[in-house]
ZASEKE-666439 format. One line per 3 residues: for each residue x, y, z of N, C-alpha, C. Coordinates in Angstrom, 2 decimals, padded with zeros to 5 digits. Last residue first. Layout:
X,Y,Z,X,Y,Z,X,Y,Z; ...;
***
This chain:
-099.21,080.63,038.90,-100.62,080.40,039.15,-101.15,081.43,040.13; -096.58,081.31,038.75,-097.23,081.00,037.47,-098.71,080.70,037.65; -094.82,081.73,040.85,-095.60,082.85,040.37,-096.32,082.59,039.08;
-093.60,079.62,042.05,-092.81,080.30,041.01,-093.60,081.42,040.33; -095.58,078.70,043.75,-094.33,079.20,044.34,-093.55,080.04,043.32; -097.38,077.80,041.83,-097.76,078.92,042.69,-096.51,079.56,043.29;
-095.86,075.67,040.82,-096.23,076.77,039.92,-096.69,077.99,040.71; -095.74,074.03,043.09,-094.51,074.63,042.54,-094.83,075.81,041.64; -098.45,073.32,043.39,-097.73,074.01,044.48,-096.48,074.71,043.97;
-098.86,072.00,040.97,-099.60,073.24,041.26,-098.92,074.03,042.37; -097.14,069.79,041.32,-096.89,070.75,040.25,-097.62,072.07,040.49; -098.34,068.52,043.54,-096.95,068.99,043.61,-096.66,070.02,042.54;
-100.95,067.94,042.52,-100.76,068.86,043.65,-099.34,069.41,043.70; -100.29,066.11,040.47,-101.07,067.32,040.18,-100.85,068.36,041.27; -099.05,064.12,041.90,-098.22,064.96,041.02,-098.97,066.21,040.57;
-101.30,063.13,043.30,-100.09,063.58,044.01,-099.27,064.52,043.14; -103.17,062.30,041.38,-103.42,063.48,042.20,-102.20,064.02,042.91; -103.19,061.22,038.33,-102.28,061.12,039.47,-102.37,062.38,040.31;
-104.52,060.90,035.91,-105.28,060.80,037.16,-104.40,060.66,038.38; -103.34,061.36,033.54,-103.10,060.04,034.13,-103.88,059.83,035.42; -104.04,064.00,033.12,-104.53,062.99,032.17,-104.38,061.58,032.74;
-102.60,065.15,035.21,-104.07,065.23,035.20,-104.65,064.17,034.28; -100.01,064.64,034.29,-100.45,064.05,035.56,-101.97,064.07,035.66; -099.94,066.20,031.98,-099.85,064.73,031.86,-100.29,064.03,033.14;
-100.17,068.77,033.10,-101.12,068.31,032.09,-101.13,066.78,032.00; -097.89,068.81,034.80,-099.24,068.94,035.35,-100.28,068.40,034.37; -095.79,068.68,032.97,-095.96,067.60,033.94,-097.37,067.62,034.51;
-096.16,071.12,031.68,-096.26,069.87,030.92,-096.50,068.68,031.85; -095.70,072.82,033.86,-097.01,072.84,033.19,-097.22,071.57,032.37; -093.02,072.21,034.42,-094.04,071.91,035.42,-095.43,071.89,034.81;
-091.75,073.20,032.12,-091.71,071.76,032.41,-092.78,071.36,033.41; -092.35,075.95,032.44,-092.78,075.24,031.24,-092.81,073.72,031.48; -091.07,076.53,034.89,-092.52,076.67,034.77,-093.04,075.89,033.57;
-088.39,076.11,034.17,-088.99,075.31,035.24,-090.51,075.35,035.13; -087.99,078.09,032.27,-087.95,076.69,031.83,-088.59,075.78,032.88; -088.21,080.29,034.03,-089.07,080.18,032.85,-089.13,078.72,032.37;
-086.16,079.94,035.91,-087.56,079.83,036.33,-088.49,079.64,035.15; -083.32,078.85,036.35,-084.02,079.07,035.09,-085.52,078.89,035.35; -081.85,078.13,038.57,-082.18,079.54,038.40,-082.90,079.86,037.11;
-081.46,075.53,039.22,-080.41,076.15,038.41,-080.69,077.62,038.13; -083.81,074.95,040.46,-082.62,075.04,041.29,-081.46,075.70,040.55; -085.47,074.88,038.19,-085.71,075.86,039.26,-084.46,076.04,040.12;
-084.40,072.74,036.75,-084.39,074.09,036.17,-084.54,075.15,037.26; -084.98,070.69,038.58,-083.58,070.98,038.22,-083.48,072.39,037.65; -087.76,070.76,038.59,-087.03,071.04,039.83,-085.57,071.36,039.56;
-088.31,070.04,035.95,-088.71,071.36,036.43,-087.96,071.74,037.71; -087.34,067.41,035.91,-086.71,068.43,035.06,-087.06,069.83,035.56; -089.15,066.18,037.63,-087.74,066.28,038.02,-087.01,067.33,037.19;
-091.44,066.43,035.97,-091.41,067.03,037.32,-089.97,067.20,037.79; -090.80,064.87,033.81,-090.91,066.32,033.61,-090.89,067.06,034.95; -090.98,062.42,035.11,-089.70,062.84,034.57,-089.69,064.36,034.33;
-093.66,062.26,035.73,-092.70,062.28,036.85,-091.31,062.70,036.39; -094.81,062.20,033.19,-095.05,063.37,034.06,-094.07,063.42,035.22; -092.47,061.17,030.62,-093.55,060.94,031.57,-093.66,062.12,032.53;
-091.84,062.11,027.21,-091.42,062.06,028.62,-092.63,061.90,029.53; -091.70,061.16,024.31,-092.86,061.14,025.21,-092.41,061.03,026.66; -089.46,061.04,022.87,-090.54,061.84,022.30,-091.73,061.95,023.24;
-086.09,061.25,024.05,-087.43,060.67,024.12,-088.46,061.62,023.54; -083.72,062.57,024.03,-083.70,061.18,023.55,-085.07,060.52,023.63; -083.89,064.95,025.25,-083.72,065.00,023.79,-083.78,063.60,023.18;
-083.87,064.25,027.89,-085.15,064.61,027.28,-085.07,064.69,025.76; -081.11,063.82,028.27,-082.07,062.72,028.43,-083.37,063.04,027.70; -080.10,066.38,027.88,-079.68,065.30,026.97,-080.67,064.14,027.04;
-081.30,067.63,030.07,-081.64,068.08,028.71,-081.23,067.04,027.67; -080.03,066.27,032.14,-081.47,066.14,031.98,-081.90,066.57,030.58; -077.36,067.11,031.80,-077.70,065.70,031.61,-079.21,065.51,031.40;
-077.62,069.86,032.34,-077.08,069.40,031.05,-077.50,067.96,030.78; -078.54,069.80,034.98,-079.37,070.40,033.93,-078.93,069.91,032.56; -076.31,068.66,036.25,-077.59,067.96,036.29,-078.52,068.47,035.19;
-074.50,070.71,035.81,-074.24,069.41,035.18,-075.53,068.58,035.16; -075.72,072.59,037.41,-075.59,072.87,035.98,-075.29,071.59,035.20; -075.49,071.53,039.93,-076.82,071.60,039.34,-076.75,071.91,037.85;
-073.38,069.42,041.47,-073.33,070.46,040.43,-074.66,070.51,039.67; -075.37,068.15,044.24,-074.14,068.28,043.46,-074.31,069.35,042.39; -077.44,067.36,045.95,-076.89,068.72,046.03,-075.58,068.90,045.29;
-078.68,064.98,045.63,-077.50,064.99,046.48,-076.82,066.36,046.56; -080.75,065.48,043.85,-081.08,065.04,045.21,-079.90,065.13,046.17; -079.32,066.23,041.50,-080.30,067.12,042.12,-080.51,066.75,043.58;
-077.77,063.95,040.99,-077.10,065.22,041.26,-078.04,066.21,041.93; -079.91,062.16,040.46,-079.00,061.92,041.58,-078.28,063.21,041.97; -080.98,063.26,038.17,-081.79,063.24,039.38,-080.92,063.00,040.61;
-078.81,062.81,036.38,-079.29,064.17,036.65,-080.08,064.23,037.96; -078.59,060.02,036.34,-077.47,060.82,036.83,-077.92,062.23,037.20; -081.07,059.33,035.21,-080.72,058.89,036.56,-079.60,059.72,037.16;
-080.82,060.52,032.64,-081.88,060.91,033.56,-081.53,060.55,035.00; -078.60,059.19,031.52,-078.56,060.64,031.71,-079.61,061.09,032.73; -079.58,056.50,031.56,-078.33,056.87,032.25,-078.27,058.37,032.53;
-081.93,056.63,030.01,-081.96,056.20,031.41,-080.74,056.64,032.19; -081.06,057.50,027.43,-081.99,058.29,028.23,-081.88,057.95,029.71; -077.57,056.40,027.32,-078.90,056.62,026.78,-079.74,057.45,027.72;
-074.06,056.79,026.61,-075.20,056.75,027.54,-076.51,057.01,026.82; -072.71,054.96,023.70,-072.75,056.03,024.69,-073.99,055.93,025.57; -072.18,052.92,022.02,-072.98,054.02,021.47,-073.09,055.18,022.45;
-070.94,051.12,023.66,-070.10,051.88,022.73,-070.86,053.04,022.11; -073.21,050.11,024.97,-072.16,050.80,025.72,-071.32,051.67,024.80; -074.67,048.92,022.90,-075.26,049.98,023.70,-074.20,050.80,024.41;
-072.83,047.00,021.97,-073.32,048.04,021.06,-073.91,049.23,021.84; -072.56,045.43,024.30,-071.40,046.12,023.71,-071.85,047.27,022.83; -075.17,044.48,024.58,-074.58,045.29,025.65,-073.38,046.08,025.12;
-075.43,042.99,022.26,-076.33,044.13,022.47,-075.75,045.06,023.53; -073.44,041.07,022.77,-073.30,041.96,021.62,-074.21,043.19,021.76; -074.52,039.75,025.00,-073.27,040.49,025.13,-073.11,041.48,023.98;
-076.79,038.59,023.83,-076.94,039.53,024.94,-075.69,040.39,025.10; -075.66,036.89,021.92,-076.56,037.96,021.48,-076.71,039.01,022.56; -074.19,035.19,023.64,-073.51,036.00,022.64,-074.38,037.16,022.19;
-076.20,033.94,025.24,-075.15,034.78,025.83,-074.53,035.71,024.79; -078.60,032.42,025.02,-078.35,033.58,024.16,-077.24,034.50,024.67; -077.96,028.84,024.93,-078.35,030.06,025.65,-077.93,031.28,024.84;
-079.03,025.48,024.13,-078.27,026.70,023.85,-078.83,027.88,024.61; -078.53,022.04,024.93,-079.36,023.25,024.93,-078.47,024.47,024.76; -078.52,018.52,024.26,-077.89,019.84,024.16,-078.92,020.96,024.26;
-078.65,015.80,026.31,-079.52,016.66,025.51,-078.89,018.05,025.44; -077.35,012.53,026.73,-077.11,013.98,026.75,-078.09,014.69,025.82; -077.09,009.75,028.82,-077.81,010.37,027.72,-077.64,011.88,027.84;
-075.62,006.79,029.94,-075.50,008.25,029.90,-076.21,008.75,028.65; -075.69,003.92,032.03,-076.25,004.67,030.91,-075.99,006.16,031.07; -075.47,002.02,033.99,-074.32,002.23,033.10,-074.72,003.01,031.86;
-077.22,003.74,036.40,-076.75,002.41,036.06,-075.50,002.57,035.19; -077.45,007.02,034.99,-077.86,006.01,035.97,-077.46,004.65,035.45; -077.80,010.31,033.97,-076.83,009.25,034.28,-077.44,008.31,035.32;
-078.21,012.78,031.65,-078.96,011.85,032.49,-078.09,010.62,032.71; -077.31,016.19,031.10,-076.93,014.79,031.14,-077.79,013.97,032.10; -077.46,018.71,028.91,-078.20,018.20,030.05,-077.98,016.68,030.06;
-074.74,020.64,027.84,-075.51,019.40,027.71,-076.20,019.09,029.02; -074.81,024.12,026.83,-074.27,022.98,027.57,-075.08,021.75,027.21; -073.91,027.42,025.54,-074.82,026.36,025.93,-074.11,025.25,026.67;
-072.12,029.45,025.01,-073.28,029.35,024.14,-074.25,028.25,024.55; -070.00,029.15,026.67,-070.78,030.38,026.81,-072.07,030.31,026.01; -070.24,025.75,027.85,-069.69,026.76,026.95,-070.50,028.04,027.18;
-069.83,022.70,029.55,-070.23,024.11,029.60,-069.48,024.95,028.58; -070.27,019.88,029.82,-069.69,020.48,028.61,-070.08,021.96,028.49; -073.37,019.42,031.70,-072.01,019.10,031.28,-071.57,019.94,030.09;
-075.23,019.01,034.36,-075.09,020.01,033.30,-073.63,019.98,032.89; -077.05,016.02,035.29,-075.91,016.93,035.33,-076.02,017.97,034.22; -078.77,013.90,037.36,-078.91,014.80,036.21,-077.80,015.84,036.34;
-078.63,010.57,038.47,-078.01,011.90,038.48,-078.38,012.65,037.20; -079.30,007.88,040.60,-079.71,008.65,039.43,-079.22,010.09,039.55; -076.63,006.00,041.95,-077.74,006.94,042.19,-078.03,007.76,040.94;
-074.59,004.29,040.94,-075.60,003.80,041.86,-076.83,004.69,041.90; -073.30,003.56,037.90,-073.56,004.70,038.79,-074.77,004.35,039.65; -070.88,001.25,036.78,-072.26,001.52,037.17,-072.32,002.72,038.10;
-068.66,001.72,033.99,-068.93,001.42,035.39,-070.37,001.78,035.69; -068.45,002.43,031.36,-067.73,001.22,031.79,-067.96,000.86,033.25; -071.58,003.28,029.79,-070.42,003.63,030.60,-069.75,002.36,031.11;
-073.09,003.87,026.67,-072.83,002.93,027.75,-071.54,003.31,028.47; -075.33,006.26,025.63,-073.91,005.93,025.70,-073.71,005.01,026.91; -078.09,006.61,023.51,-077.61,006.08,024.79,-076.12,005.77,024.66;
-079.04,009.63,021.73,-078.51,008.26,021.81,-078.07,007.90,023.23; -082.20,011.32,021.84,-080.76,011.33,022.08,-080.25,009.90,022.23; -084.69,013.26,020.47,-084.24,011.88,020.67,-082.72,011.89,020.76;
-086.90,015.75,021.85,-085.75,015.33,021.05,-085.47,013.87,021.35; -089.04,018.56,022.23,-088.77,017.12,022.38,-087.63,016.76,021.45; -090.72,021.25,023.80,-089.58,020.76,023.04,-089.46,019.26,023.26;
-093.15,021.65,024.93,-092.51,022.82,024.32,-091.28,022.42,023.51; -096.14,020.10,025.22,-094.72,019.79,024.99,-094.08,020.97,024.26; -098.78,020.56,025.26,-098.01,021.11,026.38,-096.52,020.78,026.27;
-099.90,019.17,023.24,-099.82,020.62,023.06,-099.02,021.29,024.17; -100.08,016.57,024.12,-098.96,016.92,023.24,-098.81,018.43,023.06; -100.80,015.58,027.24,-101.29,016.53,026.24,-100.10,016.99,025.39;
-101.85,012.87,029.25,-100.76,013.49,028.50,-101.33,014.35,027.37; -103.26,012.24,031.79,-103.88,012.75,030.56,-102.84,013.56,029.77; -101.60,011.53,033.79,-102.57,010.54,033.35,-103.25,010.94,032.06;
-098.13,012.23,033.86,-099.50,012.73,033.68,-100.43,011.63,033.18; -096.33,010.20,036.23,-096.45,010.77,034.89,-097.89,011.24,034.72; -095.37,011.08,039.51,-095.48,010.05,038.50,-095.44,010.65,037.11;
-097.05,014.13,040.51,-096.13,013.04,040.71,-096.35,011.97,039.66; -097.14,017.76,040.16,-097.69,016.42,040.15,-096.62,015.39,040.42; -096.57,020.55,038.19,-097.04,020.08,039.49,-097.63,018.70,039.36;
-096.02,021.50,035.68,-094.88,021.27,036.59,-095.29,020.77,037.96; -096.73,021.53,032.26,-097.24,021.22,033.60,-096.07,020.86,034.52; -095.08,021.68,029.94,-095.43,022.91,030.67,-096.03,022.65,032.05;
-092.14,019.75,029.28,-093.60,019.82,029.41,-093.98,021.00,030.29; -089.98,018.14,027.20,-090.06,019.27,028.13,-091.50,019.75,028.11; -088.81,014.84,026.68,-089.89,015.81,026.51,-089.80,016.89,027.59;
-086.89,012.56,024.89,-086.90,013.49,026.02,-087.92,014.59,025.72; -086.24,009.22,024.17,-087.03,010.39,023.80,-087.14,011.27,025.05; -083.13,007.60,023.88,-084.16,008.13,024.76,-084.91,009.24,024.04;
-081.87,004.57,022.36,-082.15,006.00,022.37,-083.15,006.34,023.47; -081.38,001.84,022.86,-080.48,002.59,021.98,-080.64,004.10,022.09; -083.29,000.90,024.65,-081.92,000.40,024.75,-080.94,001.27,023.97;
-085.19,003.75,025.78,-085.07,002.46,025.10,-083.61,002.05,025.17; -087.25,005.97,027.74,-086.00,005.28,027.45,-086.19,004.03,026.59; -088.68,008.77,027.60,-089.13,007.44,027.19,-087.87,006.67,026.79;
-089.17,011.36,030.06,-088.37,010.63,029.09,-089.04,009.31,028.76; -089.85,014.71,031.07,-090.24,013.31,030.98,-089.42,012.64,029.88; -089.61,017.50,033.07,-088.89,016.67,032.11,-089.41,015.24,032.20;
-091.32,020.66,033.30,-091.03,019.31,033.79,-090.38,018.51,032.67; -090.13,024.05,033.47,-090.74,022.94,032.74,-090.43,021.62,033.46; -090.21,027.55,033.77,-089.99,026.26,034.42,-090.78,025.18,033.68;
-088.58,030.10,031.75,-089.62,029.57,032.62,-089.23,028.23,033.20; -088.18,031.48,028.48,-087.75,031.44,029.88,-088.90,030.93,030.75; -089.16,029.36,025.72,-089.22,030.59,026.50,-088.66,030.39,027.91;
-087.37,027.78,023.23,-088.11,027.57,024.47,-088.03,028.86,025.28; -086.89,026.57,019.98,-086.99,027.75,020.83,-087.89,027.46,022.03; -084.76,023.85,019.22,-086.13,024.34,019.34,-086.19,025.50,020.34;
-082.21,022.72,019.24,-082.57,023.61,018.14,-083.96,024.17,018.19; -082.18,021.37,021.66,-082.04,020.60,020.42,-082.56,021.42,019.23; -083.55,024.18,022.83,-083.32,022.79,023.23,-083.33,021.95,021.98;
-082.64,027.49,023.58,-083.01,026.51,022.57,-082.67,025.13,023.10; -084.19,029.96,025.74,-083.12,029.05,025.35,-083.55,028.29,024.10; -084.75,032.95,027.60,-085.13,032.06,026.52,-083.93,031.20,026.15;
-083.62,032.75,031.04,-083.75,033.42,029.75,-084.36,032.44,028.76; -083.64,031.07,033.19,-083.90,032.50,033.45,-084.03,033.31,032.17; -085.21,027.96,033.40,-084.27,028.80,032.64,-084.63,030.26,032.89;
-085.56,024.95,035.24,-085.92,026.37,035.06,-084.81,027.08,034.32; -087.00,021.74,035.46,-085.85,022.55,035.06,-086.35,023.97,034.80; -088.08,018.96,037.48,-088.28,020.28,036.89,-086.96,020.95,036.54;
-089.84,015.97,037.84,-088.51,016.56,037.70,-088.67,017.88,036.94; -092.68,015.61,039.91,-092.12,015.86,038.59,-090.70,016.42,038.71; -092.06,013.60,042.92,-092.73,014.61,042.12,-092.02,014.83,040.79;
-090.69,010.40,042.87,-091.58,011.31,043.59,-092.24,012.31,042.64; -087.78,010.35,040.69,-088.74,009.74,041.63,-089.62,010.84,042.21; -086.84,010.29,037.32,-086.44,010.48,038.70,-087.41,009.74,039.59;
-088.53,010.45,035.04,-087.12,010.88,035.02,-086.64,011.23,036.42; -090.99,009.39,034.63,-090.94,010.72,035.26,-089.53,011.27,035.38; -091.47,007.89,031.44,-090.87,007.85,032.79,-090.79,009.26,033.34;
-093.34,006.01,029.11,-093.03,007.33,029.67,-092.56,007.20,031.11; -091.71,003.24,027.57,-092.81,003.78,028.35,-092.38,005.10,028.98; -089.54,001.99,026.40,-090.60,002.50,025.53,-091.87,002.88,026.28;
-088.66,-000.17,029.12,-088.36,000.45,027.83,-089.66,000.89,027.14; -089.21,000.54,032.60,-089.45,-000.23,031.37,-089.06,000.56,030.12; -087.27,000.57,035.22,-087.75,001.58,034.27,-087.96,000.88,032.94;
-086.83,-002.05,036.10,-087.46,-001.08,036.98,-088.04,000.09,036.18; -086.21,-002.83,033.09,-086.84,-003.59,034.18,-087.56,-002.63,035.12; -085.04,-001.19,031.32,-085.60,-002.42,030.77,-086.27,-003.27,031.82;
-082.79,-000.04,033.71,-083.41,000.19,032.41,-083.79,-001.13,031.74; -082.07,-001.58,036.30,-082.84,-000.34,036.12,-083.53,-000.31,034.76; -081.99,-004.15,038.61,-081.74,-003.80,037.22,-082.64,-002.63,036.87;
-080.91,-003.52,042.02,-081.94,-003.76,041.01,-081.40,-003.49,039.60; -079.20,-002.83,044.03,-079.14,-004.19,043.52,-080.14,-004.50,042.43; -079.76,-000.07,044.37,-080.00,-001.03,045.45,-080.10,-002.46,044.93;
-079.97,002.36,042.78,-080.14,001.03,042.20,-080.52,-000.01,043.27; -081.94,005.22,043.90,-080.70,004.45,043.77,-081.01,003.04,043.28; -083.44,008.43,042.97,-083.49,007.05,043.41,-082.14,006.35,043.20;
-083.72,011.62,043.60,-082.65,010.74,043.13,-082.78,009.32,043.69; -085.76,014.30,042.30,-085.47,013.30,043.32,-084.57,012.21,042.73; -085.11,017.80,041.41,-085.55,016.43,041.14,-085.21,015.52,042.32;
-084.51,020.61,039.73,-085.12,020.20,040.99,-085.71,018.80,040.77; -082.16,022.85,038.35,-082.77,021.53,038.28,-083.29,021.14,039.66; -081.74,025.92,036.77,-081.98,025.24,038.04,-082.70,023.92,037.78;
-079.67,028.30,035.28,-080.39,027.04,035.07,-080.52,026.34,036.42; -079.31,031.50,034.15,-079.38,030.69,035.36,-080.25,029.47,035.08; -077.22,032.69,031.57,-078.51,032.11,031.92,-078.39,031.28,033.20;
-074.96,033.48,030.36,-075.58,034.45,031.25,-076.94,033.97,031.75; -073.41,030.46,030.38,-073.35,031.77,029.72,-073.85,032.82,030.69; -075.05,029.12,032.95,-074.58,028.73,031.62,-074.59,029.99,030.76;
-074.88,028.39,036.30,-074.87,029.49,035.35,-074.29,028.98,034.03; -076.86,026.16,038.13,-075.69,026.33,037.27,-075.88,027.54,036.36; -077.99,024.20,040.76,-078.03,025.52,040.13,-076.73,025.74,039.37;
-079.94,021.54,041.76,-078.69,021.91,041.11,-078.88,023.26,040.44; -081.32,019.82,044.39,-081.43,021.04,043.59,-080.05,021.39,043.06; -083.00,016.83,045.30,-081.75,017.52,044.98,-082.07,018.75,044.15;
-084.36,014.42,047.62,-084.50,015.51,046.65,-083.16,016.21,046.46; -083.80,010.87,047.86,-083.70,012.24,048.37,-083.80,013.28,047.26; -085.38,008.24,048.13,-085.01,008.97,046.91,-084.92,010.45,047.27;
-085.72,007.48,050.76,-085.13,006.52,049.83,-084.70,007.16,048.51; -084.74,009.67,053.37,-085.63,009.44,052.23,-084.97,008.45,051.28; -083.95,008.51,056.66,-083.52,009.05,055.37,-084.52,008.73,054.27;
-086.27,009.31,059.31,-085.46,008.34,058.58,-085.06,008.94,057.24; -087.43,010.25,062.43,-086.88,010.71,061.16,-086.01,009.62,060.56; -090.33,009.66,064.09,-089.01,009.09,063.85,-088.54,009.55,062.48;
-092.13,011.65,066.37,-091.89,011.21,065.01,-090.47,010.67,064.91; -094.70,012.07,068.79,-093.29,011.79,068.47,-093.17,011.26,067.06; -097.38,012.14,069.23,-096.79,013.28,068.56,-095.34,013.03,068.15;
-097.82,009.77,070.55,-098.51,009.98,069.28,-097.87,011.12,068.51; -096.33,010.13,072.85,-095.94,009.05,071.94,-096.59,009.23,070.58; -097.71,012.26,074.03,-096.32,012.45,073.62,-095.92,011.40,072.60;
-100.16,010.97,074.56,-100.12,012.14,073.68,-098.71,012.37,073.15; -099.36,009.01,076.38,-099.94,008.62,075.10,-099.88,009.75,074.10; -098.57,010.60,078.53,-097.57,009.78,077.83,-098.08,009.33,076.47;
-101.06,011.74,079.17,-099.95,012.60,078.79,-098.90,011.81,078.01; -102.53,009.46,079.90,-102.97,010.26,078.75,-101.83,011.14,078.25; -101.04,008.67,082.17,-101.19,007.77,081.01,-101.56,008.55,079.75;
-101.37,010.84,083.88,-100.03,010.50,083.41,-100.10,009.62,082.17; -104.16,010.66,084.30,-103.58,011.86,083.68,-102.20,011.57,083.10; -104.35,008.19,085.59,-105.00,008.37,084.30,-104.43,009.57,083.54;
-102.97,008.79,087.92,-102.44,007.76,087.03,-103.03,007.91,085.63; -104.71,010.71,088.98,-103.33,011.08,088.66,-102.72,010.08,087.67; -106.99,009.17,089.40,-107.06,010.30,088.47,-105.66,010.72,088.04;
-106.07,007.42,091.34,-106.46,006.88,090.03,-106.51,007.98,088.98; -105.70,009.24,093.40,-104.54,008.50,092.89,-104.83,007.94,091.50;
***
């Protein structure tokens, strides 16, 4: 009986130790995803609230580096190169630190993205962009710290920092216009190597018009000075299926030479097998 009681006690103790009480985080994490032009922008940060406290100049001291949120580093990611306040920034993920004052905020974009609080060994060489932005006073108080992406245009937007009765905006630009113009120029110039090559191989594999596949493959090859061995292999198969054995053999020999130079045994074997089948070996 004593052993049974002891067993029950240990079991209940184990359950109580493993039990956890879930409570709301005081500064919950937030992820904001926004398309700006053709660039994907992602913000990952924690959101503290006022809870009756004075924020700027007190909880967040003036003229001292702030993590711009709570808990871990506040991070922003760009899928393309961008400009921040006119400074070129490569695609990637950066942490955001700020130095608030009553009139202006200094805003820093930093390459280290792992950690909490502020870096103990701040390194200016890791700052990819910095700017000073004016403080705008709002007529009402905002309880919870918010980072927004405002004033969306195809060419960029504003990164907004909002808390208490303060709003600060940092402009950033995206290369949407340059990307669209390149796409327009490429499209209007007509299909390139990739389009002709892909279409030809698709026609070969799907048993469609082999003469059209041959035409497209020849157009593709005319657009490159250095076709790869796997591309020459597909050309040889198209020629063979189209009944042009002489051209098939020539392409297969070129593919074989390049495959041997690249050390690709699979393509060496496939080309040798085809050349034997076509009476060239």
